[in-house]
Each structure stands twice: as structure tokens, then as C-alpha cells.
VOPAVEX-968761 format. One record per residue (C-alpha): residue number from 1; z, y, x. Coordinates in pm, whole numbers, plus 50000, padded with zeros to 5 digits. Each point is the difference from the previous one (the first is absolute). Layout:
REM VOPAVEX-968761
num_pz_py_px
NUM_Z_Y_X
...
REM end
This chain:
REM VOPAVEX-968761
num_pz_py_px
1_83675_36676_82879
2_50330_50123_49862
3_49912_50044_49633
4_49890_50280_49768
5_50111_50361_50039
6_50095_50230_49709
7_49673_50192_50053
8_49796_49685_49936
9_49905_49941_50363
10_50138_49714_50209
11_50264_50022_50273
12_49836_49871_50316
13_50079_49902_50354
14_49669_49965_50176
15_49834_50016_50341
16_49674_50185_50055
17_49757_49929_50281
18_49683_50193_50079
19_49681_49809_50076
20_49660_50106_50131
21_49808_49929_49678
22_49921_50340_49850
23_49791_50206_49760
24_49812_50310_50115
25_50033_50340_49832
26_49736_50261_50086
27_50064_50356_49881
28_49712_50248_49987
29_50009_50370_49917
30_49770_50065_49708
31_49983_50264_49729
32_50109_49908_49652
33_50278_49788_49846
34_50188_49742_50203
35_49828_49663_49976
36_50079_49645_50114
37_49740_49726_50052
38_50054_49636_50098
39_49773_49717_50111
40_50196_49750_49787
41_49917_50044_49630
42_50330_49838_49899
43_50196_50294_50144
44_50055_50292_49757
45_49895_50339_50134
46_50172_50214_49737
47_50365_50106_49960
48_50109_49635_50005
49_49923_49987_50373
50_50287_50086_50233
51_49770_50201_50227
52_49920_50232_49709
53_50369_50018_49907
54_50087_50084_50361
55_49738_50276_50007
56_50136_50157_49680
57_50362_49982_50124
58_49925_50153_50341
59_49775_50268_49849
60_50286_50111_49775
61_50259_49971_50280
62_49788_50241_50201
63_50037_50259_49723
64_49645_49968_49864
65_49915_50030_49633
66_49773_49783_49792
67_49843_49680_50131
68_49899_49920_50359
69_49658_50130_50103
70_49768_50012_50297
71_50021_49640_50123
72_49839_49662_49941
73_50181_49682_50108
74_49815_49676_50077
75_50215_49686_49995
76_49868_49694_50182
77_50202_49696_49892
78_50086_49713_50232
79_50350_49920_49874
80_49965_49766_49699
81_50131_50137_49672
82_50285_49830_49810
83_50082_49802_50314
84_50348_50131_50087
85_49874_50168_50317
86_50078_50362_49909
87_49641_50124_49997
88_50052_50266_49734
89_50330_50114_50149
90_49860_50027_50354
91_49703_50200_49866
92_50243_50233_49822
93_50204_50055_50318
94_49687_50073_50206
95_49884_50242_49731
96_50339_50177_50000
97_49977_50056_50374
98_49640_50118_49987
99_50048_50237_49706
100_50325_50127_50147
101_49813_50102_50314
102_49718_50159_49798
103_50220_50192_49760
104_50295_50090_50222
105_50270_49775_49853
106_50260_49886_50253
107_50111_49642_50072
108_50338_50038_49825
109_49831_50102_49674
110_49753_49711_50031
111_50290_49757_50039
112_50153_50141_49681
113_49673_49952_49810
114_49937_49643_50119
115_50253_49804_49782
116_49856_50148_49682
117_49662_49849_50086
118_50139_49651_50053
119_50299_49818_50145
120_49801_49875_50302
121_49838_50333_50088
122_50294_50135_50209
123_49974_49698_50230
124_49639_50077_50087
125_50110_50341_50127
126_50218_49808_50251
127_49809_49683_50095
128_50097_49730_50248
129_50291_49780_49891
130_50251_50137_49750
131_50265_49883_49754
132_49980_50128_49644
133_50280_50017_49742
134_50051_50144_49649
135_49645_49987_49854
136_49874_49929_50351
137_49966_50375_50058
138_50321_50052_50201
139_49893_49912_50354
140_50161_49911_50328
141_49755_49965_50289
142_50058_49678_50196
143_49908_49917_50360
144_49639_49889_50022
145_49965_49624_49991
146_49800_49810_50260
147_49628_50029_49933
148_49864_49722_49779
149_49667_49894_49855
150_49963_49931_49631
151_49771_49789_49791
152_49971_50155_49654
153_49875_49778_49721
154_49913_50191_49684
155_49922_49795_49686
156_49731_50125_49763
157_50265_50085_49741
158_50224_50304_50032
159_50362_50048_49894
160_50117_50326_49848
161_50335_50120_50131
162_50118_50045_49643
163_49927_49634_49918
164_50172_49868_50314
165_50324_50183_49922
166_49978_49909_49631
167_49973_49631_50094
168_50299_50033_50233
169_50201_50157_49717
170_49902_49720_49761
171_50097_49726_50246
172_50331_50163_50097
173_50119_50131_49665
174_50301_49769_49989
175_50093_50031_50368
176_50234_50256_50152
177_49838_50207_50279
178_50064_49849_50343
179_49956_50128_50352
180_49789_49739_50181
181_50037_50029_50377
182_49695_49785_50067
183_49675_50175_50088
184_49813_49902_49685
185_49777_50173_49750
186_50182_49964_49669
187_49679_50073_49810
188_49818_49702_50150
189_50166_49736_49782
190_49927_50160_49659
191_49645_50094_50103
192_49926_49652_50140
193_50139_49849_49681
194_49717_50173_49810
195_49747_49968_50283
196_50062_49675_50196
197_49720_50095_50240
198_50250_50233_50172
199_50230_49712_50101
200_49702_49789_50107
201_49874_50274_50235
202_50349_50040_50148
203_49999_49626_50080
204_49650_50022_50149
205_50106_50277_50237
206_50313_49812_50107
207_49789_49691_50070
208_49760_50220_50199
209_50285_50097_50235
210_50139_50322_49853
211_50349_50083_50125
212_50062_50150_49655
213_49795_50010_49682
214_50076_50170_49669
215_49856_50210_49721
216_49966_50368_50085
217_50187_50235_49767
218_49917_49929_49637
219_49691_49795_50094
220_49744_49862_49988
221_49939_50012_50379
222_50174_49740_50216
223_50058_50059_50371
224_50060_49767_50292
225_50141_50124_50333
226_49856_49875_50329
227_50091_50073_50361
228_49644_50052_50125
229_49659_50114_49879
230_49850_49665_50097
231_50253_49807_49789
232_49943_50234_49705
233_49622_49966_50028
234_50023_49620_50005
235_50228_49999_49697
236_49776_50241_49810
237_49698_49777_50056
238_50192_49697_49879
239_50147_50168_49695
240_49687_50188_49889
241_49824_49690_49864
242_50307_49907_49794
243_50070_50336_49835
244_49808_50140_49705
245_49999_50357_50125
246_49993_50197_50323
247_50165_49922_50333
248_50030_50253_50282
249_50186_50052_50326
250_50192_50316_50089
251_50306_50100_50203
252_50327_50189_49967
253_50029_50365_50101
254_50287_50184_50166
255_50130_50333_49871
256_49834_50177_50294
257_49665_49841_49915
258_50038_50119_49642
259_50066_50357_50118
260_49678_49995_50202
261_49811_49940_49673
262_50100_50339_49855
263_49717_50184_49817
264_49750_50207_50197
265_49833_50319_49880
266_49782_49983_49687
267_49626_50015_50047
268_49785_50270_49846
269_49723_49918_49756
REM end
């Protein structure tokens, strides 16, 4: 973290990594206004949702008037909300691709729309391993890292991105911005200060054999890296009884694997 920008956002140097944990978006052709449904009642399905915002932006970019029509979107959530795992941003990127195909908007225009939806959205149009600068939306694809298995521990409480950055600002108000060459999540310290459970889960994963453990993004999820599925499964079983929340095992994805997950044709009602 390199401090606050004049536009109110934060200057970042970050590394993104795609993982196999995912939501599912099903688009069906249906008469009437555009509509979004979700199996998680905590997720808004109105204009606050990035999928709806993506639909509106692509509809207009395709030269259409009024509001989107003729489609219903069903969102099946698997990525925990307010966990720092990019669930909303990845949904937005998938929606951009799908609507772009439906409404004839090319990839270059979709890339131009993405940053307005959220700083992380451009990354999910790339996938794999990538470095992000500025708000995190200026990307440089990096060589894919060796495949790894992850244990994700997600506490019952969530952390809003706004709160995580606000806490960082409060704790660093008197410090000059510094470039830290260590691979650390600068948001982890201020978040763990308010939620000590974060630091405790990091320690649990290290003790379980993780080669690296840290908070993901702005939290509250904590990940541990393991060299094999068997090691990750053993660690997950050991950690699950000590964490008040969910624990799951997933793996990293290469950029090529991400490309193979591109949207297919919509189904008809």
C-alpha cells in the first residue's frame, strides 16, 4: 500500500491469483425486463449488484436504448461475501463477457467498461497470476506459478472493503507512504487489530504446515498454501474444529484454465 490518491482511492501494488472456487451465473432468455435472482438472500439483486451494473453498461455500449430486457440471470453463490475473495468482481467480469457476446460488444470495449464497475474487475477478465498497480486496475500478466492447493478459512464475520482501507488510513495517518518489498498484505495488520481471530487463523494454518498463510485481500478469509491435495485436506480437517466459520479446500488456476471457463450460450426459457 502506497497511500491515498487524489481521487480518494489508494495507490496499490498487489498480486492477483485465480483459484477454482467460483460462483455460477445462468442466463436465460425470457420476455420482459431484465431480472437477477440469487440463492443467497444477503446479496442485493437490484442496481447495487455489479451484475446488474454490467448488464446496463453493456446494453448501452451496444447502442441500445432504455433498460436491458429479455433475460433473467440466476446467481448461485459459492464465494463467501465480504471475504476478500473477489466474488462480486469475478461475477461482474463473467457478466461483462456474457452480455458482450449476447449484445455484440467487443472485448476492447468491455475492458474499458470494467474499471468503472470496480478496481478488481479488470483482473478477472485476465485471470491466472497478475500484478496490479494504481488502484489495482492496471495489470501486468505474470508467468503462472506452480500449482498449489489452498485451505480457505472464512470466519462468520465479514469485512467491508471500505472499513479495511479506513482502518489502514487511521493506523498510518502519521506515517509517510513506504514501498515494502516483502510479500505481505498491508491490510492484514489493521484488520487483525480489530478482529484478532484473523491473526489466530494465520497461526493455525502455519502450524498445520502451510508454506504461506495470510489474509486474502481486505478479509475476512485467510488462506494457507499447501504443496499437495492430501496435505491441504489434512490441514483443513485439523483447522475446521478450531475456526468459528467455514473451511474449504481449493486450488490455484492458470490463465489458460481461466480462459476455458468463458461463458457458453444462454439457455432459452
